[in-house]
C-alpha positions as CSV (number, residue, x, y, z in Angstrom):
1,M,-1.0,3.4,21.7
2,E,-4.1,5.5,21.7
3,E,-4.9,7.8,18.9
4,G,-5.9,10.7,21.2
5,D,-9.0,12.7,21.6
6,N,-9.7,13.5,18.0
7,L,-11.8,10.5,17.1
8,G,-14.6,11.6,14.7
9,E,-12.7,14.3,12.8
10,K,-12.3,14.0,9.0
11,L,-8.8,12.6,8.5
12,L,-8.8,11.7,4.8
13,M,-10.7,13.6,2.2
14,V,-10.9,12.5,-1.4
15,R,-12.3,15.0,-3.9
16,N,-13.3,14.2,-7.5
17,L,-10.6,11.6,-7.9
18,K,-10.0,10.4,-11.5
19,K,-7.4,8.0,-12.7
20,Y,-6.7,6.5,-16.1
21,F,-4.0,4.5,-17.7
22,K,-2.7,4.8,-21.3
23,G,-2.1,1.5,-23.0
24,Q,0.6,0.6,-25.5
25,N,-1.8,1.1,-28.3
26,G,-2.6,4.6,-27.1
27,K,-6.0,3.6,-25.8
28,I,-7.1,5.3,-22.6
29,L,-8.3,3.0,-19.8
30,E,-10.5,4.8,-17.3
31,V,-10.2,3.4,-13.8
32,L,-11.5,5.8,-11.2
33,D,-14.2,8.3,-12.3
34,G,-14.9,11.0,-9.8
35,I,-14.5,9.4,-6.4
36,N,-15.5,11.5,-3.4
37,L,-15.0,10.1,0.1
38,D,-14.4,11.2,3.6
39,I,-12.8,8.9,6.1
40,T,-13.0,9.7,9.8
41,R,-10.2,9.3,12.4
42,G,-10.5,6.0,14.2
43,E,-12.9,4.5,11.7
44,F,-12.6,1.1,10.1
45,T,-13.6,1.5,6.4
46,S,-13.8,-1.4,4.0
47,I,-13.9,-1.1,0.2
48,V,-15.5,-3.8,-1.9
49,G,-16.0,-3.9,-5.6
50,P,-15.5,-6.1,-8.8
51,S,-12.1,-7.4,-9.7
52,G,-10.1,-4.8,-11.6
53,C,-12.2,-1.8,-10.6
54,G,-9.2,0.0,-9.1
55,K,-9.4,-0.7,-5.4
56,T,-5.6,-1.3,-5.1
57,T,-5.0,1.8,-7.2
58,F,-7.1,3.8,-4.9
59,L,-5.1,2.6,-1.9
60,R,-1.8,3.5,-3.6
61,I,-3.1,7.0,-4.3
62,L,-4.1,7.4,-0.6
63,A,-0.6,6.3,0.3
64,G,1.0,8.8,-2.0
65,L,2.6,6.0,-4.0
66,D,0.7,7.0,-7.2
67,T,0.5,10.7,-7.9
68,Q,-0.5,10.6,-11.5
69,Y,-4.2,11.4,-11.2
70,E,-6.8,14.2,-11.4
71,G,-8.6,15.5,-8.3
72,E,-7.3,16.0,-4.7
73,V,-6.5,13.8,-1.7
74,Y,-6.1,15.5,1.6
75,L,-4.7,14.0,4.8
76,K,-5.2,16.1,7.9
77,G,-6.1,19.0,5.6
78,E,-2.8,18.8,3.6
79,K,-2.7,17.6,0.0
80,V,-1.1,14.2,-0.5
81,T,1.7,14.5,-3.1
82,K,4.2,11.8,-2.1
83,P,4.6,8.9,0.3
84,G,4.9,9.9,4.0
85,I,5.2,8.5,7.5
86,S,1.4,9.2,8.1
87,T,0.3,6.2,6.0
88,T,1.5,2.6,5.9
89,M,0.3,-0.3,3.6
90,V,-0.1,-3.9,4.5
91,F,-0.1,-6.3,1.5
92,Q,-1.6,-9.7,0.8
93,D,1.8,-11.3,0.3
94,F,3.1,-10.2,3.7
95,A,6.3,-8.7,2.2
96,L,8.5,-9.9,5.0
97,F,12.3,-10.1,4.8
98,P,13.1,-13.9,4.8
99,W,16.6,-13.2,6.3
100,R,15.3,-11.3,9.2
101,T,13.7,-12.7,12.4
102,V,10.2,-11.6,13.6
103,L,11.8,-9.0,15.9
104,K,14.1,-7.6,13.2
105,N,11.3,-7.5,10.6
106,I,9.3,-5.4,13.0
107,T,12.2,-3.1,13.8
108,F,13.1,-2.4,10.2
109,G,10.9,0.7,9.7
110,L,12.2,2.2,13.0
111,E,15.8,1.5,11.9
112,V,15.2,3.3,8.6
113,R,13.9,6.3,10.6
114,G,17.0,6.4,12.6
115,M,15.7,5.2,16.0
116,R,18.3,3.8,18.4
117,M,18.4,0.0,18.2
118,E,17.7,-0.5,21.9
119,E,14.6,1.7,21.6
120,A,13.5,0.0,18.4
121,I,13.7,-3.4,20.0
122,E,11.7,-2.3,23.0
123,K,9.0,-0.8,20.8
124,A,8.9,-3.9,18.6
125,R,8.5,-6.2,21.6
126,E,5.5,-4.1,22.7
127,Y,3.8,-4.7,19.3
128,I,4.8,-8.4,19.2
129,K,2.8,-8.7,22.5
130,L,-0.1,-6.7,21.0
131,V,-0.4,-9.2,18.0
132,G,0.1,-12.3,20.2
133,L,3.5,-13.4,18.9
134,D,5.3,-13.6,22.3
135,G,7.9,-16.3,22.1
136,F,8.4,-16.0,18.4
137,E,10.8,-13.0,18.4
138,N,13.7,-15.0,17.0
139,A,11.7,-17.1,14.5
140,Y,12.2,-16.6,10.7
141,P,9.3,-16.1,8.3
142,H,9.7,-19.7,6.8
143,E,9.0,-21.0,10.3
144,L,5.7,-19.2,10.7
145,S,2.2,-20.1,9.6
146,G,0.3,-17.8,7.2
147,G,-1.7,-16.2,10.0
148,M,1.5,-15.6,12.0
149,K,3.2,-14.0,9.0
150,Q,0.3,-11.6,8.6
151,K,0.6,-10.7,12.3
152,V,4.2,-9.8,11.8
153,A,3.3,-7.6,8.8
154,L,0.6,-5.9,10.9
155,A,3.0,-5.3,13.8
156,R,5.6,-4.0,11.5
157,A,3.1,-1.5,10.1
158,L,1.7,-0.5,13.5
159,V,5.0,0.0,15.2
160,C,5.7,3.1,13.1
161,N,2.5,4.6,14.5
162,P,1.0,5.7,11.2
163,E,-2.1,8.0,11.1
164,V,-3.7,5.6,8.5
165,L,-3.3,1.9,8.0
166,L,-4.0,0.9,4.4
167,M,-4.7,-2.9,4.0
168,D,-4.9,-4.5,0.5
169,E,-6.7,-7.9,0.9
170,P,-4.2,-8.9,3.7
171,L,-6.1,-12.1,4.6
172,A,-7.0,-13.3,1.1
173,S,-4.3,-16.0,1.0
174,L,-5.3,-17.6,4.3
175,D,-7.6,-20.7,4.7
176,L,-11.1,-20.0,6.0
177,Q,-10.5,-21.0,9.6
178,T,-7.3,-18.9,9.9
179,R,-8.9,-16.0,8.0
180,N,-11.9,-15.9,10.5
181,M,-9.5,-16.1,13.4
182,M,-7.4,-13.3,12.0
183,Q,-10.5,-11.1,11.4
184,A,-11.3,-11.4,15.1
185,E,-7.7,-10.6,16.0
186,L,-7.7,-7.6,13.7
187,V,-10.9,-6.2,15.3
188,N,-9.3,-6.6,18.8
189,I,-6.1,-4.8,17.7
190,W,-8.1,-2.1,16.1
191,Q,-10.2,-1.6,19.2
192,R,-7.1,-1.3,21.3
193,T,-5.2,1.1,19.0
194,R,-8.1,3.0,17.4
195,K,-6.1,3.3,14.2
196,T,-7.8,4.6,11.1
197,I,-8.0,1.7,8.7
198,V,-8.9,1.6,5.0
199,Y,-9.3,-2.1,4.1
200,V,-9.8,-3.5,0.6
201,T,-11.5,-6.9,0.3
202,H,-13.4,-9.0,-2.2
203,N,-15.1,-10.8,0.7
204,I,-18.5,-9.2,1.6
205,E,-18.8,-11.2,4.9
206,E,-15.3,-9.9,5.9
207,A,-16.3,-6.3,5.2
208,V,-19.4,-6.6,7.3
209,F,-17.6,-8.4,10.2
210,L,-14.8,-5.8,10.4
211,S,-16.1,-2.4,9.4
212,D,-17.8,0.7,10.6
213,K,-18.5,1.6,7.0
214,V,-18.5,-0.3,3.7
215,V,-17.8,1.6,0.5
216,I,-19.1,-0.1,-2.6
217,F,-17.2,0.5,-5.9
218,S,-18.8,0.0,-9.3
219,K,-17.1,-1.7,-12.2
220,R,-14.8,0.5,-14.4
221,P,-14.9,3.4,-14.9
222,T,-15.3,3.2,-11.2
223,K,-17.7,5.3,-9.1
224,I,-19.0,4.9,-5.6
225,K,-22.3,3.0,-5.9
226,D,-23.2,3.3,-2.2
227,I,-21.8,3.8,1.3
228,L,-23.4,1.7,4.1
229,E,-22.9,2.2,7.8
230,V,-22.5,-1.0,9.8
231,E,-24.2,-0.4,13.1
232,L,-23.9,-3.9,14.5
233,E,-22.5,-4.4,17.9
234,R,-19.1,-6.1,18.3
235,P,-18.3,-8.9,18.6
236,R,-20.5,-9.7,15.6
237,D,-22.4,-12.8,14.9
238,R,-22.0,-13.9,11.3
239,F,-25.3,-15.8,11.4
240,S,-27.5,-13.2,13.0
241,E,-30.5,-11.9,11.0
242,E,-29.1,-8.4,10.8
243,F,-25.6,-9.5,9.7
244,V,-27.1,-11.8,7.0
245,R,-29.4,-9.0,5.8
246,L,-26.6,-6.5,5.4
247,R,-24.4,-9.0,3.6
248,A,-27.2,-9.7,1.2
249,K,-27.8,-6.0,0.7
250,I,-24.2,-5.4,-0.3
251,A,-24.2,-8.4,-2.6
252,S,-27.4,-7.0,-4.3
253,I,-25.8,-3.6,-4.8
254,L,-22.7,-5.1,-6.3
255,A,-24.8,-7.2,-8.7
256,S,-27.0,-4.3,-9.8
């Protein structure tokens, strides 16, 4: 499940990205205003910013789900013009199929790609073990806790072996204790797979706990206010002086 020997190369490049919407009254709503960003292979990058500043829109553009914009987005040097197998999104609402078991939810993407069912099941079991859901293969989503549902969503995304995992506030609906537990789980999974992750969150503490790099968006029309490297050793102590200082710095930049 390793990404290979190319850790450190620029995997995603965003150049002068601009996005606007036209309202029913013909008024133009500027959302993204000249975003430039490089994302390195194997890096965990979080994006924080005010509500409505375009964080989800930005992820959709990276995924090729929204192609109506100005500027360029490159993945492995090739321009992103449509959805592809190199990127996968994980959403806040889990988006699981209620009529499918854990195992069959995870095999779904492999089935769509034409993989033989025996091979898909074998691969799904590998990722069920990775996210710690052994014994729940035959459970249905309504039988799972919120944290377990998110693990299924994560396994379903990872099993297709994307180059980039795009995560849109995936833990926002969980209670604090479950959320903290899932953050630790996510770091463990990331360290084992070394996937490139772009993670949107409103939670500054979460961004500091998870990330190698935190990108701070401004309010609309959105620009990048700052990019901070998180050079704290893992596992991270939320109450350490360095952690608290960095969290406060990000909060101050957002408020300025």
